C-alpha positions as CSV (number, residue, x, y, z in Angstrom):
1,X,33.9,-1.3,-59.7
2,X,37.1,-1.8,-58.2
3,X,39.7,1.2,-57.7
4,X,42.3,-0.2,-60.3
5,X,42.7,-3.4,-62.1
6,X,42.3,-6.1,-59.8
7,X,41.0,-9.5,-61.5
8,X,39.9,-12.2,-58.2
9,X,40.2,-16.0,-59.1
10,X,37.4,-18.9,-58.5
11,X,38.5,-21.6,-56.4
12,X,38.2,-25.3,-57.3
13,X,36.9,-27.6,-56.1
14,X,40.2,-29.2,-54.8
15,X,41.4,-30.0,-51.3
16,X,40.6,-26.7,-50.1
17,X,37.1,-27.5,-50.1
18,X,36.9,-30.7,-48.6
19,X,38.7,-29.2,-45.5
20,X,36.3,-26.5,-45.5
21,X,33.4,-28.8,-45.6
22,X,34.9,-30.9,-42.7
23,X,35.6,-27.4,-40.8
24,X,31.6,-26.8,-40.9
25,X,31.3,-29.9,-39.7
26,X,33.7,-29.3,-36.7
27,X,32.1,-26.2,-35.9
28,X,28.3,-27.2,-36.0
29,X,29.2,-30.5,-33.7
30,X,30.5,-28.1,-31.1
31,X,27.2,-26.1,-31.1
32,X,28.3,-23.5,-33.5
33,X,25.6,-21.4,-35.8
34,X,26.8,-20.5,-39.0
35,X,26.7,-16.7,-39.9
36,X,25.2,-14.9,-43.3
37,X,28.9,-14.1,-44.9
38,X,27.6,-13.4,-48.4
39,X,27.7,-9.8,-48.8
40,X,31.6,-9.4,-49.7
41,X,31.2,-5.6,-50.0
42,X,31.5,-4.2,-46.3
43,X,31.4,-0.2,-45.1
44,X,34.6,0.5,-43.1
45,X,32.1,1.8,-40.0
46,X,31.4,-2.6,-40.1
47,X,34.8,-3.4,-41.0
48,X,37.4,-0.9,-38.8
49,X,35.0,1.9,-36.6
50,X,32.8,-1.0,-34.9
51,X,36.0,-3.2,-34.4
52,X,37.6,0.0,-32.5
53,X,40.0,0.3,-35.5
54,X,41.5,3.6,-35.5
55,X,40.9,5.6,-38.5
56,X,44.6,6.0,-38.7
57,X,45.5,3.0,-38.3
58,X,47.7,1.7,-41.7
59,X,45.4,-1.6,-42.3
60,X,43.6,1.2,-43.8
61,X,45.2,2.8,-45.9
62,X,44.5,1.8,-49.9
63,X,47.6,-0.2,-49.8
64,X,46.4,-2.8,-48.0
65,X,42.5,-2.2,-48.1
66,X,40.7,-2.4,-51.8
67,X,37.9,0.6,-51.8
68,X,34.8,0.8,-54.1
69,X,35.3,3.6,-56.9
70,X,30.9,2.8,-57.3
71,X,29.2,3.0,-55.0
72,X,32.2,4.1,-52.8
73,X,30.4,4.9,-49.9
74,X,27.0,3.7,-47.8
75,X,24.0,5.3,-46.8
76,X,22.3,2.9,-44.2
77,X,24.2,2.8,-41.0
78,X,22.3,3.2,-36.8
79,X,22.7,6.3,-36.4
80,X,22.6,6.1,-32.4
81,X,25.1,2.9,-32.6
82,X,27.5,5.5,-35.1
83,X,27.3,8.2,-32.4
84,X,28.3,6.1,-30.0
85,X,31.1,4.8,-31.6
86,X,32.3,7.6,-32.8
87,X,32.5,9.2,-28.7
88,X,34.3,5.8,-28.0
89,X,36.7,6.5,-30.4
90,X,37.3,10.1,-29.4
91,X,36.8,10.9,-25.9
92,X,36.8,7.0,-24.7
93,X,34.5,5.2,-21.9
94,X,33.9,2.2,-20.2
95,X,37.8,2.9,-18.3
96,X,39.3,3.8,-21.3
97,X,41.0,7.0,-23.2
98,X,39.7,6.2,-26.5
99,X,42.3,7.3,-29.0
100,X,42.2,11.1,-28.8
101,X,41.2,12.3,-32.2
102,X,38.6,13.5,-34.5
103,X,37.0,10.8,-35.7
104,X,35.2,11.4,-39.2
105,X,31.8,10.0,-40.6
106,X,33.5,10.1,-44.1
107,X,35.9,8.0,-43.2
108,X,33.1,5.3,-41.9
109,X,31.1,5.9,-44.9
110,X,33.8,4.2,-47.5
111,X,32.8,0.8,-49.0
112,X,35.8,-1.5,-49.9
113,X,35.6,-5.6,-49.8
114,X,36.1,-6.7,-46.8
115,X,40.1,-7.3,-45.1
116,X,38.5,-10.3,-42.3
117,X,35.5,-11.8,-41.9
118,X,35.1,-9.9,-38.4
119,X,32.7,-7.0,-40.2
120,X,30.2,-10.2,-40.5
121,X,30.7,-10.8,-36.1
122,X,30.7,-6.9,-35.7
123,X,27.1,-7.3,-37.2
124,X,25.9,-10.2,-35.7
125,X,27.0,-9.0,-32.2
126,X,25.4,-5.7,-32.4
127,X,22.1,-7.6,-33.2
128,X,22.4,-9.9,-30.1
129,X,22.7,-6.8,-28.6
130,X,20.2,-5.3,-29.3
131,X,17.4,-8.0,-27.7
132,X,17.4,-9.6,-24.1
133,X,20.7,-11.1,-24.1
134,X,21.3,-15.2,-24.8
135,X,24.1,-16.7,-25.1
136,X,25.8,-17.6,-28.7
137,X,27.7,-19.6,-30.6
138,X,29.0,-17.9,-34.1
139,X,31.5,-19.3,-37.0
140,X,31.9,-18.5,-40.0
141,X,34.6,-19.7,-43.4
142,X,34.5,-17.3,-46.5
143,X,36.5,-14.9,-48.8
144,X,38.4,-12.1,-47.5
145,X,40.2,-9.3,-49.8
146,X,43.6,-7.6,-49.2
147,X,46.1,-5.8,-51.3
148,X,48.9,-8.0,-50.6
149,X,51.6,-9.0,-52.8
150,X,51.2,-12.1,-53.8
151,X,53.6,-15.1,-53.5
152,X,54.1,-18.6,-52.6
153,X,52.0,-18.2,-49.4
154,X,50.0,-14.7,-49.6
155,X,46.8,-13.8,-51.9
156,X,45.1,-10.9,-52.3
157,X,42.2,-13.1,-51.9
158,X,41.8,-15.5,-49.3
159,X,39.2,-17.8,-46.9
160,X,39.4,-16.8,-43.5
161,X,37.5,-18.8,-40.8
162,X,36.6,-17.6,-37.5
163,X,34.6,-18.7,-34.4
164,X,33.4,-16.5,-31.2
165,X,31.5,-17.3,-28.2
166,X,29.4,-14.4,-26.3
167,X,28.4,-15.3,-22.8
168,X,28.5,-14.1,-19.0
169,X,31.6,-14.1,-17.3
170,X,33.6,-15.7,-19.9
171,X,38.1,-14.9,-18.9
172,X,41.3,-16.4,-21.1
173,X,41.0,-19.2,-19.9
174,X,38.0,-20.4,-21.6
175,X,39.4,-18.9,-24.9
176,X,42.4,-21.1,-24.3
177,X,40.2,-24.1,-23.5
178,X,37.7,-23.6,-27.0
179,X,41.1,-23.6,-29.1
180,X,42.6,-26.9,-27.6
181,X,39.3,-28.2,-28.5
182,X,38.6,-26.8,-31.6
183,X,42.3,-27.5,-32.6
184,X,42.2,-31.3,-30.9
185,X,39.3,-32.0,-33.8
186,X,41.8,-31.0,-36.3
187,X,44.5,-33.3,-35.2
188,X,46.7,-30.1,-34.0
189,X,47.1,-31.4,-30.1
190,X,50.2,-29.5,-29.2
191,X,49.4,-25.8,-28.8
192,X,51.1,-23.2,-27.5
193,X,50.1,-19.2,-27.2
194,X,52.0,-15.9,-28.0
195,X,50.9,-12.5,-26.9
196,X,50.0,-10.3,-29.7
197,X,48.2,-7.3,-30.6
198,X,45.1,-6.6,-32.2
199,X,43.2,-3.3,-31.9
200,X,39.4,-5.0,-31.4
201,X,41.4,-7.7,-28.6
202,X,42.7,-7.7,-25.0
203,X,44.5,-9.6,-24.7
204,X,45.3,-11.2,-27.8
205,X,47.1,-14.7,-28.7
206,X,48.9,-15.3,-31.6
207,X,47.8,-19.6,-31.6
208,X,51.2,-22.4,-32.9
209,X,50.5,-25.9,-33.4
210,X,53.8,-28.1,-33.5
211,X,54.3,-29.5,-37.2
212,X,55.4,-33.3,-36.7
213,X,56.1,-33.1,-40.5
214,X,57.9,-29.6,-40.6
215,X,59.5,-30.4,-36.2
216,X,58.8,-27.1,-36.2
217,X,56.0,-24.9,-34.6
218,X,54.0,-23.0,-36.9
219,X,51.7,-20.0,-36.4
220,X,48.2,-21.0,-37.0
221,X,45.7,-18.8,-36.2
222,X,45.4,-15.7,-34.0
223,X,42.8,-14.8,-31.1
224,X,41.8,-13.1,-28.5
225,X,39.0,-11.0,-26.2
226,X,36.8,-8.5,-27.9
227,X,37.4,-4.6,-25.8
228,X,34.6,-3.6,-24.1
229,X,35.3,-0.3,-26.2
230,X,33.7,-3.1,-28.8
231,X,31.5,-4.9,-27.2
232,X,29.5,-1.8,-25.2
233,X,28.6,0.7,-27.9
234,X,26.8,-1.6,-29.4
235,X,24.7,-2.2,-26.0
236,X,26.5,-5.7,-24.8
237,X,25.7,-5.7,-20.6
238,X,29.0,-4.8,-18.4
239,X,29.3,-9.0,-17.9
240,X,29.1,-9.8,-21.0
241,X,32.3,-11.0,-22.9
242,X,33.4,-12.2,-26.1
243,X,36.3,-14.6,-26.6
244,X,36.9,-15.3,-30.6
245,X,39.5,-16.8,-32.6
246,X,40.4,-16.8,-36.8
247,X,42.5,-18.3,-38.8
248,X,43.2,-18.8,-43.0
249,X,41.8,-22.0,-44.8
250,X,44.5,-22.0,-46.8
251,X,46.8,-22.4,-44.2
252,X,46.2,-25.6,-42.4
253,X,45.0,-27.2,-45.9
254,X,48.8,-26.6,-47.4
255,X,49.8,-28.4,-43.5
256,X,47.3,-31.0,-44.0
257,X,48.3,-32.5,-47.7
258,X,51.8,-31.4,-47.3
259,X,51.6,-28.2,-50.3
260,X,54.5,-25.7,-50.1
261,X,52.6,-22.7,-52.4
262,X,49.3,-21.5,-51.9
263,X,49.2,-20.9,-55.9
264,X,48.4,-24.8,-56.3
265,X,45.2,-24.3,-54.4
266,X,44.1,-21.5,-56.1
267,X,44.0,-20.1,-59.9
268,X,44.3,-21.3,-63.3
269,X,48.1,-23.2,-62.7
270,X,45.9,-26.0,-60.1
271,X,46.7,-29.3,-61.1
272,X,44.0,-31.5,-61.2
273,X,46.0,-34.2,-60.5
274,X,46.0,-33.3,-56.9
275,X,42.6,-33.4,-56.5
276,X,42.1,-37.2,-57.6
277,X,45.1,-38.9,-56.8
278,X,45.1,-37.6,-53.0
279,X,42.6,-39.5,-50.8
280,X,39.9,-37.1,-49.0
281,X,42.1,-35.7,-45.8
282,X,39.5,-36.9,-42.7
283,X,40.0,-34.3,-39.8
284,X,38.5,-36.2,-36.4
285,X,35.7,-34.9,-35.4
286,X,35.2,-36.6,-31.4
């Protein structure tokens, strides 16, 4: 049960689903394994704390996050890992100062509708760290929820595409190379990157692609290398790095189909005629 009155819709069998299916095929062809994303409800711990996002971060405020009334809190967290996350937040470690504040368990226990699929990535990496290490490539495409004002480019519910590679000795050059490979399958061969900030990645980069139709550079995603403050408390070896990137499903669908209002993809006003008259958008898979 959500606090307040919020109505979420159901996506139609549309252009977006076609793009989603082909994106999944691209990931599989690149050797990625799909992550389970079937729980929309997450604890603040997996959604924020495990990602080294401070409890005072504005994104955790109810203005940006949908918190649940019932059940309002989780009762199932790995206690030894929780203690390591608490320590890294409060006093640091692994050459980090941490955030130097009193970390509160009650904040971490709060249930919410996940704000990003990186909450799933945090669970998967923690599970990976509990076994003898083996490199992995994961991806997910599923819904996330944010308390945003609805306009032509934003909804309170949208899909996030996420990919990550976990291996020894990865660098920023590996991230850039994987991004060029991934986006080339989407027909986006002109990329450039801009430094950015994320609580759980360092370095971080926004991804831009040149859109021939718009004749301008368009932001298509975000990326970075997961911080040691996130990875080491999980138990991953010190020489293991994780490169990751994310983008919305709606943005490339709008670009590929020439749609300028996200509400034409979702909700009761979707034009079903658009589905019938548009040919299938085929993405190149090398």
